[in-house]
FIVOFI-675169 format. One record per residue (C-alpha): chain; residue in one letter; z, y, x; residue number from 0. Coordinates in nm, 4 decimals. Layout:
N
+----+----+----------+----------+----------+-----+
| ch | aa |        z |        y |        x |   i |
+----+----+----------+----------+----------+-----+
|  A |  A |        Z |        Y |        X | NUM |
...
+----+----+----------+----------+----------+-----+
//
This chain:
243
+----+----+----------+----------+----------+-----+
| ch | aa |        z |        y |        x |   i |
+----+----+----------+----------+----------+-----+
|  A |  M |  -0.0381 |   0.5427 |  -2.1298 |   0 |
|  A |  T |  -0.1116 |   0.7860 |  -1.8465 |   1 |
|  A |  P |  -0.4391 |   0.9787 |  -1.8983 |   2 |
|  A |  M |  -0.7160 |   0.8535 |  -1.6729 |   3 |
|  A |  T |  -0.9470 |   1.0659 |  -1.4623 |   4 |
|  A |  T |  -1.2740 |   0.9661 |  -1.3037 |   5 |
|  A |  R |  -1.2110 |   1.1176 |  -0.9617 |   6 |
|  A |  R |  -0.9839 |   0.9547 |  -0.7081 |   7 |
|  A |  E |  -0.7253 |   1.1651 |  -0.5297 |   8 |
|  A |  V |  -0.8102 |   1.0850 |  -0.1687 |   9 |
|  A |  P |  -0.7172 |   1.3073 |   0.1290 |  10 |
|  A |  R |  -1.0093 |   1.4929 |   0.2844 |  11 |
|  A |  K |  -0.8917 |   1.4152 |   0.6370 |  12 |
|  A |  V |  -0.9482 |   1.0551 |   0.7447 |  13 |
|  A |  E |  -0.6281 |   1.0511 |   0.9475 |  14 |
|  A |  D |  -0.4261 |   1.1199 |   0.6321 |  15 |
|  A |  R |  -0.5586 |   0.7948 |   0.4842 |  16 |
|  A |  L |  -0.3756 |   0.5893 |   0.7477 |  17 |
|  A |  I |  -0.0342 |   0.4630 |   0.6393 |  18 |
|  A |  V |   0.1713 |   0.3272 |   0.9280 |  19 |
|  A |  A |   0.4025 |   0.0446 |   0.8244 |  20 |
|  A |  L |   0.7397 |   0.0751 |   0.9929 |  21 |
|  A |  D |   0.7686 |  -0.2994 |   1.0493 |  22 |
|  A |  V |   1.0650 |  -0.2837 |   1.2859 |  23 |
|  A |  P |   1.4166 |  -0.4258 |   1.2355 |  24 |
|  A |  A |   1.6267 |  -0.1173 |   1.3117 |  25 |
|  A |  I |   1.6386 |   0.2394 |   1.1841 |  26 |
|  A |  S |   1.6590 |   0.3707 |   1.5402 |  27 |
|  A |  E |   1.3331 |   0.1938 |   1.6241 |  28 |
|  A |  A |   1.1695 |   0.3342 |   1.3114 |  29 |
|  A |  R |   1.2713 |   0.6881 |   1.4060 |  30 |
|  A |  A |   1.1351 |   0.6376 |   1.7557 |  31 |
|  A |  V |   0.8000 |   0.5269 |   1.6164 |  32 |
|  A |  I |   0.7881 |   0.8245 |   1.3783 |  33 |
|  A |  D |   0.8577 |   1.0626 |   1.6664 |  34 |
|  A |  K |   0.5732 |   0.9121 |   1.8698 |  35 |
|  A |  L |   0.3295 |   0.9505 |   1.5803 |  36 |
|  A |  E |   0.3431 |   1.3217 |   1.5056 |  37 |
|  A |  G |  -0.0224 |   1.3127 |   1.3978 |  38 |
|  A |  V |   0.0450 |   1.0514 |   1.1283 |  39 |
|  A |  S |   0.1378 |   1.1892 |   0.7861 |  40 |
|  A |  F |   0.2126 |   0.8701 |   0.5901 |  41 |
|  A |  F |   0.4625 |   0.5902 |   0.6569 |  42 |
|  A |  K |   0.5430 |   0.2690 |   0.4703 |  43 |
|  A |  V |   0.8976 |   0.1377 |   0.4510 |  44 |
|  A |  G |   0.9503 |  -0.2169 |   0.3270 |  45 |
|  A |  L |   1.1988 |  -0.5001 |   0.3425 |  46 |
|  A |  W |   1.2193 |  -0.4839 |   0.7208 |  47 |
|  A |  L |   1.4288 |  -0.1696 |   0.6777 |  48 |
|  A |  Q |   1.5453 |  -0.1403 |   0.3176 |  49 |
|  A |  F |   1.8638 |  -0.3373 |   0.3859 |  50 |
|  A |  A |   1.9297 |  -0.1869 |   0.7289 |  51 |
|  A |  A |   2.2273 |   0.0427 |   0.7827 |  52 |
|  A |  G |   2.1115 |   0.4024 |   0.7625 |  53 |
|  A |  F |   1.8057 |   0.3437 |   0.5427 |  54 |
|  A |  D |   1.8853 |   0.6374 |   0.3143 |  55 |
|  A |  G |   1.9022 |   0.8620 |   0.6184 |  56 |
|  A |  L |   1.5585 |   0.7386 |   0.7267 |  57 |
|  A |  L |   1.4117 |   0.8568 |   0.3970 |  58 |
|  A |  D |   1.5742 |   1.1974 |   0.4490 |  59 |
|  A |  Y |   1.4366 |   1.2050 |   0.8040 |  60 |
|  A |  L |   1.0818 |   1.1382 |   0.6848 |  61 |
|  A |  L |   1.1045 |   1.3954 |   0.4062 |  62 |
|  A |  A |   1.2469 |   1.6569 |   0.6431 |  63 |
|  A |  K |   0.9435 |   1.6055 |   0.8682 |  64 |
|  A |  N |   0.7117 |   1.6495 |   0.5661 |  65 |
|  A |  K |   0.5910 |   1.2901 |   0.5843 |  66 |
|  A |  N |   0.4674 |   1.0982 |   0.2825 |  67 |
|  A |  I |   0.6617 |   0.7819 |   0.1985 |  68 |
|  A |  F |   0.5128 |   0.4586 |   0.0721 |  69 |
|  A |  L |   0.8081 |   0.2569 |  -0.0607 |  70 |
|  A |  D |   0.6906 |  -0.1041 |  -0.0508 |  71 |
|  A |  A |   0.9516 |  -0.2313 |  -0.2944 |  72 |
|  A |  K |   0.7337 |  -0.5002 |  -0.4599 |  73 |
|  A |  M |   0.9458 |  -0.4633 |  -0.7721 |  74 |
|  A |  F |   0.9661 |  -0.7778 |  -0.9841 |  75 |
|  A |  D |   1.2388 |  -0.7617 |  -1.2460 |  76 |
|  A |  I |   1.3056 |  -0.6940 |  -1.6128 |  77 |
|  A |  G |   1.1468 |  -0.3795 |  -1.7503 |  78 |
|  A |  E |   1.4505 |  -0.1517 |  -1.7658 |  79 |
|  A |  T |   1.5527 |  -0.2367 |  -1.4103 |  80 |
|  A |  V |   1.2030 |  -0.1555 |  -1.2859 |  81 |
|  A |  R |   1.1890 |   0.1645 |  -1.4899 |  82 |
|  A |  Q |   1.5184 |   0.2887 |  -1.3483 |  83 |
|  A |  G |   1.4244 |   0.1864 |  -0.9945 |  84 |
|  A |  V |   1.0964 |   0.3759 |  -1.0107 |  85 |
|  A |  A |   1.2736 |   0.6788 |  -1.1592 |  86 |
|  A |  R |   1.5101 |   0.6876 |  -0.8608 |  87 |
|  A |  A |   1.2155 |   0.6631 |  -0.6193 |  88 |
|  A |  A |   1.0485 |   0.9550 |  -0.7970 |  89 |
|  A |  E |   1.3681 |   1.1612 |  -0.7711 |  90 |
|  A |  R |   1.3814 |   1.0988 |  -0.3955 |  91 |
|  A |  G |   1.0293 |   1.2325 |  -0.3478 |  92 |
|  A |  V |   0.8593 |   0.9021 |  -0.2650 |  93 |
|  A |  A |   0.4776 |   0.9238 |  -0.2828 |  94 |
|  A |  F |   0.3790 |   0.5591 |  -0.3507 |  95 |
|  A |  V |   0.5750 |   0.2590 |  -0.4751 |  96 |
|  A |  T |   0.4622 |  -0.1010 |  -0.5253 |  97 |
|  A |  V |   0.5322 |  -0.3320 |  -0.8176 |  98 |
|  A |  H |   0.4071 |  -0.6810 |  -0.8937 |  99 |
|  A |  G |   0.1063 |  -0.7129 |  -1.1215 | 100 |
|  A |  D |   0.2920 |  -0.8396 |  -1.4281 | 101 |
|  A |  G |   0.1982 |  -0.6478 |  -1.7438 | 102 |
|  A |  E |   0.5492 |  -0.5567 |  -1.8593 | 103 |
|  A |  I |   0.6602 |  -0.4668 |  -1.5080 | 104 |
|  A |  M |   0.3660 |  -0.2315 |  -1.4610 | 105 |
|  A |  K |   0.4230 |  -0.0623 |  -1.7966 | 106 |
|  A |  A |   0.7909 |  -0.0125 |  -1.7143 | 107 |
|  A |  A |   0.7023 |   0.1339 |  -1.3733 | 108 |
|  A |  V |   0.4605 |   0.3835 |  -1.5276 | 109 |
|  A |  A |   0.7287 |   0.4848 |  -1.7782 | 110 |
|  A |  G |   0.9789 |   0.5266 |  -1.4950 | 111 |
|  A |  K |   0.7679 |   0.7690 |  -1.2946 | 112 |
|  A |  G |   0.7442 |   1.0078 |  -1.5903 | 113 |
|  A |  N |   0.5656 |   1.3320 |  -1.5014 | 114 |
|  A |  S |   0.6376 |   1.3052 |  -1.1300 | 115 |
|  A |  R |   0.3690 |   1.2893 |  -0.8605 | 116 |
|  A |  L |   0.4763 |   0.9361 |  -0.7642 | 117 |
|  A |  K |   0.1897 |   0.6867 |  -0.7755 | 118 |
|  A |  I |   0.2357 |   0.3275 |  -0.8884 | 119 |
|  A |  F |   0.0468 |   0.0615 |  -0.6931 | 120 |
|  A |  A |   0.0209 |  -0.2864 |  -0.8406 | 121 |
|  A |  I |   0.0106 |  -0.5916 |  -0.6172 | 122 |
|  A |  T |  -0.2741 |  -0.8203 |  -0.7182 | 123 |
|  A |  V |  -0.2544 |  -1.1090 |  -0.4684 | 124 |
|  A |  L |  -0.0607 |  -1.0854 |  -0.1411 | 125 |
|  A |  T |  -0.2879 |  -1.0775 |   0.1639 | 126 |
|  A |  S |  -0.0929 |  -1.3770 |   0.3002 | 127 |
|  A |  V |  -0.2305 |  -1.5886 |   0.0136 | 128 |
|  A |  D |  -0.5653 |  -1.7684 |   0.0267 | 129 |
|  A |  Q |  -0.7203 |  -2.0130 |  -0.2204 | 130 |
|  A |  D |  -0.5055 |  -2.3045 |  -0.1050 | 131 |
|  A |  G |  -0.1927 |  -2.0933 |  -0.1295 | 132 |
|  A |  L |  -0.2850 |  -1.9803 |  -0.4790 | 133 |
|  A |  R |  -0.3236 |  -2.3418 |  -0.5854 | 134 |
|  A |  E |   0.0226 |  -2.4223 |  -0.4484 | 135 |
|  A |  L |   0.1610 |  -2.1440 |  -0.6680 | 136 |
|  A |  G |   0.0170 |  -2.3181 |  -0.9738 | 137 |
|  A |  Y |  -0.2886 |  -2.1006 |  -1.0363 | 138 |
|  A |  L |  -0.6093 |  -2.2864 |  -1.1179 | 139 |
|  A |  C |  -0.8338 |  -1.9795 |  -1.0994 | 140 |
|  A |  S |  -0.9887 |  -1.8305 |  -0.7867 | 141 |
|  A |  V |  -0.8308 |  -1.5468 |  -0.5863 | 142 |
|  A |  E |  -1.1127 |  -1.3229 |  -0.7098 | 143 |
|  A |  D |  -1.0512 |  -1.4091 |  -1.0756 | 144 |
|  A |  L |  -0.6773 |  -1.3454 |  -1.0484 | 145 |
|  A |  I |  -0.7387 |  -1.0100 |  -0.8774 | 146 |
|  A |  R |  -0.9850 |  -0.9132 |  -1.1511 | 147 |
|  A |  L |  -0.7345 |  -1.0021 |  -1.4248 | 148 |
|  A |  R |  -0.4492 |  -0.8125 |  -1.2642 | 149 |
|  A |  V |  -0.6657 |  -0.5079 |  -1.1937 | 150 |
|  A |  K |  -0.7609 |  -0.4961 |  -1.5616 | 151 |
|  A |  R |  -0.3953 |  -0.5130 |  -1.6620 | 152 |
|  A |  A |  -0.3007 |  -0.2497 |  -1.4045 | 153 |
|  A |  I |  -0.5537 |  -0.0081 |  -1.5511 | 154 |
|  A |  E |  -0.4428 |  -0.0836 |  -1.9069 | 155 |
|  A |  S |  -0.0803 |  -0.0227 |  -1.8034 | 156 |
|  A |  G |  -0.1601 |   0.3164 |  -1.6515 | 157 |
|  A |  C |  -0.1051 |   0.2297 |  -1.2830 | 158 |
|  A |  D |  -0.2586 |   0.4617 |  -1.0251 | 159 |
|  A |  G |  -0.3792 |   0.2015 |  -0.7800 | 160 |
|  A |  I |  -0.3718 |  -0.1522 |  -0.6481 | 161 |
|  A |  I |  -0.3098 |  -0.3288 |  -0.3195 | 162 |
|  A |  A |  -0.6147 |  -0.5275 |  -0.2050 | 163 |
|  A |  S |  -0.7350 |  -0.6876 |   0.1179 | 164 |
|  A |  P |  -1.0505 |  -0.5675 |   0.2993 | 165 |
|  A |  H |  -1.2344 |  -0.8762 |   0.1725 | 166 |
|  A |  D |  -1.1439 |  -0.8097 |  -0.1910 | 167 |
|  A |  N |  -1.4160 |  -0.5378 |  -0.1961 | 168 |
|  A |  P |  -1.2508 |  -0.2358 |  -0.3632 | 169 |
|  A |  N |  -1.5823 |  -0.0813 |  -0.4698 | 170 |
|  A |  R |  -1.6791 |  -0.4036 |  -0.6452 | 171 |
|  A |  I |  -1.3351 |  -0.4249 |  -0.8087 | 172 |
|  A |  R |  -1.3748 |  -0.0723 |  -0.9497 | 173 |
|  A |  E |  -1.7253 |  -0.1513 |  -1.0698 | 174 |
|  A |  L |  -1.6165 |  -0.4673 |  -1.2509 | 175 |
|  A |  A |  -1.3109 |  -0.2943 |  -1.3953 | 176 |
|  A |  G |  -1.5133 |   0.0078 |  -1.5069 | 177 |
|  A |  E |  -1.2593 |   0.2478 |  -1.3568 | 178 |
|  A |  Q |  -1.3654 |   0.4582 |  -1.0601 | 179 |
|  A |  R |  -1.0417 |   0.6588 |  -1.0410 | 180 |
|  A |  L |  -0.8445 |   0.3492 |  -0.9301 | 181 |
|  A |  L |  -0.6898 |   0.3998 |  -0.5850 | 182 |
|  A |  V |  -0.6895 |   0.1088 |  -0.3404 | 183 |
|  A |  A |  -0.4503 |   0.0681 |  -0.0486 | 184 |
|  A |  T |  -0.5489 |  -0.2035 |   0.1957 | 185 |
|  A |  P |  -0.3096 |  -0.3920 |   0.4259 | 186 |
|  A |  G |  -0.4136 |  -0.6666 |   0.6663 | 187 |
|  A |  V |  -0.6263 |  -0.4258 |   0.8714 | 188 |
|  A |  R |  -0.6866 |  -0.5057 |   1.2368 | 189 |
|  A |  L |  -0.9274 |  -0.3915 |   1.5066 | 190 |
|  A |  A |  -1.1809 |  -0.6569 |   1.6055 | 191 |
|  A |  G |  -1.0275 |  -0.9150 |   1.8381 | 192 |
|  A |  S |  -0.6695 |  -0.8443 |   1.7283 | 193 |
|  A |  S |  -0.4294 |  -1.1032 |   1.5899 | 194 |
|  A |  A |  -0.4353 |  -1.1436 |   1.2094 | 195 |
|  A |  D |  -0.0579 |  -1.2095 |   1.2114 | 196 |
|  A |  N |   0.0358 |  -1.3418 |   0.8630 | 197 |
|  A |  H |  -0.2687 |  -1.2071 |   0.6827 | 198 |
|  A |  K |  -0.5181 |  -1.4677 |   0.5558 | 199 |
|  A |  R |  -0.7801 |  -1.2115 |   0.4465 | 200 |
|  A |  P |  -0.7848 |  -0.9470 |   0.7246 | 201 |
|  A |  G |  -1.0580 |  -0.6989 |   0.8149 | 202 |
|  A |  T |  -1.1303 |  -0.4069 |   1.0471 | 203 |
|  A |  P |  -1.0543 |  -0.0450 |   0.9514 | 204 |
|  A |  A |  -1.4258 |   0.0341 |   0.9303 | 205 |
|  A |  Q |  -1.4902 |  -0.2682 |   0.7084 | 206 |
|  A |  A |  -1.2088 |  -0.1665 |   0.4748 | 207 |
|  A |  I |  -1.3280 |   0.1950 |   0.4465 | 208 |
|  A |  A |  -1.6891 |   0.0866 |   0.3949 | 209 |
|  A |  A |  -1.5769 |  -0.1522 |   0.1202 | 210 |
|  A |  G |  -1.4096 |   0.1352 |  -0.0635 | 211 |
|  A |  A |  -1.0459 |   0.1357 |   0.0502 | 212 |
|  A |  D |  -0.8766 |   0.4728 |   0.0050 | 213 |
|  A |  Y |  -0.5720 |   0.4101 |   0.2259 | 214 |
|  A |  L |  -0.5214 |   0.1635 |   0.5098 | 215 |
|  A |  V |  -0.1777 |   0.0176 |   0.5792 | 216 |
|  A |  V |  -0.1350 |  -0.0795 |   0.9442 | 217 |
|  A |  G |   0.1915 |  -0.1972 |   1.0960 | 218 |
|  A |  R |   0.2296 |  -0.4272 |   1.3923 | 219 |
|  A |  P |  -0.0952 |  -0.3313 |   1.5740 | 220 |
|  A |  I |   0.0531 |   0.0186 |   1.6023 | 221 |
|  A |  V |   0.4320 |  -0.0171 |   1.6081 | 222 |
|  A |  R |   0.4260 |  -0.3070 |   1.8547 | 223 |
|  A |  S |   0.1778 |  -0.1366 |   2.0840 | 224 |
|  A |  D |   0.2841 |  -0.0118 |   2.4260 | 225 |
|  A |  D |   0.1331 |   0.3211 |   2.3192 | 226 |
|  A |  P |   0.1624 |   0.3639 |   1.9398 | 227 |
|  A |  A |  -0.0094 |   0.7045 |   1.9406 | 228 |
|  A |  R |  -0.3134 |   0.5669 |   2.1230 | 229 |
|  A |  A |  -0.3248 |   0.2638 |   1.8922 | 230 |
|  A |  A |  -0.3127 |   0.4886 |   1.5852 | 231 |
|  A |  T |  -0.5923 |   0.7046 |   1.7278 | 232 |
|  A |  A |  -0.8079 |   0.3939 |   1.7830 | 233 |
|  A |  I |  -0.7518 |   0.2882 |   1.4206 | 234 |
|  A |  I |  -0.8411 |   0.6364 |   1.2926 | 235 |
|  A |  E |  -1.1575 |   0.6524 |   1.5028 | 236 |
|  A |  N |  -1.2650 |   0.3142 |   1.3661 | 237 |
|  A |  M |  -1.1983 |   0.4423 |   1.0123 | 238 |
|  A |  R |  -1.3980 |   0.7579 |   1.0831 | 239 |
|  A |  S |  -1.7016 |   0.5531 |   1.1867 | 240 |
|  A |  A |  -1.7364 |   0.4286 |   0.8280 | 241 |
|  A |  A |  -1.6066 |   0.7308 |   0.6335 | 242 |
+----+----+----------+----------+----------+-----+
//
C-alpha cells in the first residue's frame, strides 16, 4: 500500500485548482478552447474525446504546452487490465486518472501507477445519481453511506483522492474517514443561476471550496460560453472568495 501523509498536495494558487473539462465533440474544438484559456493549467479529457480521431495528438498538445492532464477514464475492468491501463497513463505523463470505487480495481490502479507522480482518484457516486437513482441501481443504503464506504476502501487501497459533489462535504468525508491527506476533486460546479445540466447534486465554486474541495472540475459553463476566458475568470474569482 502507498504510504500515507497527513498533508494534502494542493496548489498554492487558486487558479491552478480549476480543472476545465474539455466537453466538446471534436479535437479541433478542444484545441481552440485550450488556446483561449492560456491562464488555465489543468484540463480534463473524458469520453467526449477519447474515441475521437487525433486524441493522442491532443495529449501531446497539452503536454507540450505544460498543461496538467486529468484523464477521466472511469476504469472499470479486471485488475490486470486496469493495472496496465494506469501504467500507460503514467508513462504518458498524465497527472490524474479516475477509476471506479471497487476494491480490486482501486488496488490494481495503485499498483499500476508504481512510483510515478500520477494520482489515482476513485469515483464514489456519480454526481448524476441521487437517492432515487441509487435505489434503481439496487442499492438500499443512502448516497452518504455508499460514499462513506467507498472512501474507506479508497484509503485502504492507497488511492490519492476521490471524486465528490459539492454537497458531499469533503471536509466531513475526511473527518469521518480519519484521513486528512485525501484529495477531493469536485465536478457539478456551477455559478449561481446557471443550469445544473445532468448533475443532481450541483453547487457553486465557493460552496465547493468552503466545503473542502481541492480541485473543481468545470466543463460546459466554460467551454460553451461565448467567452471561455471570461467564464473561467468568473469561476476562479468565485473560488477565491471562499479560499
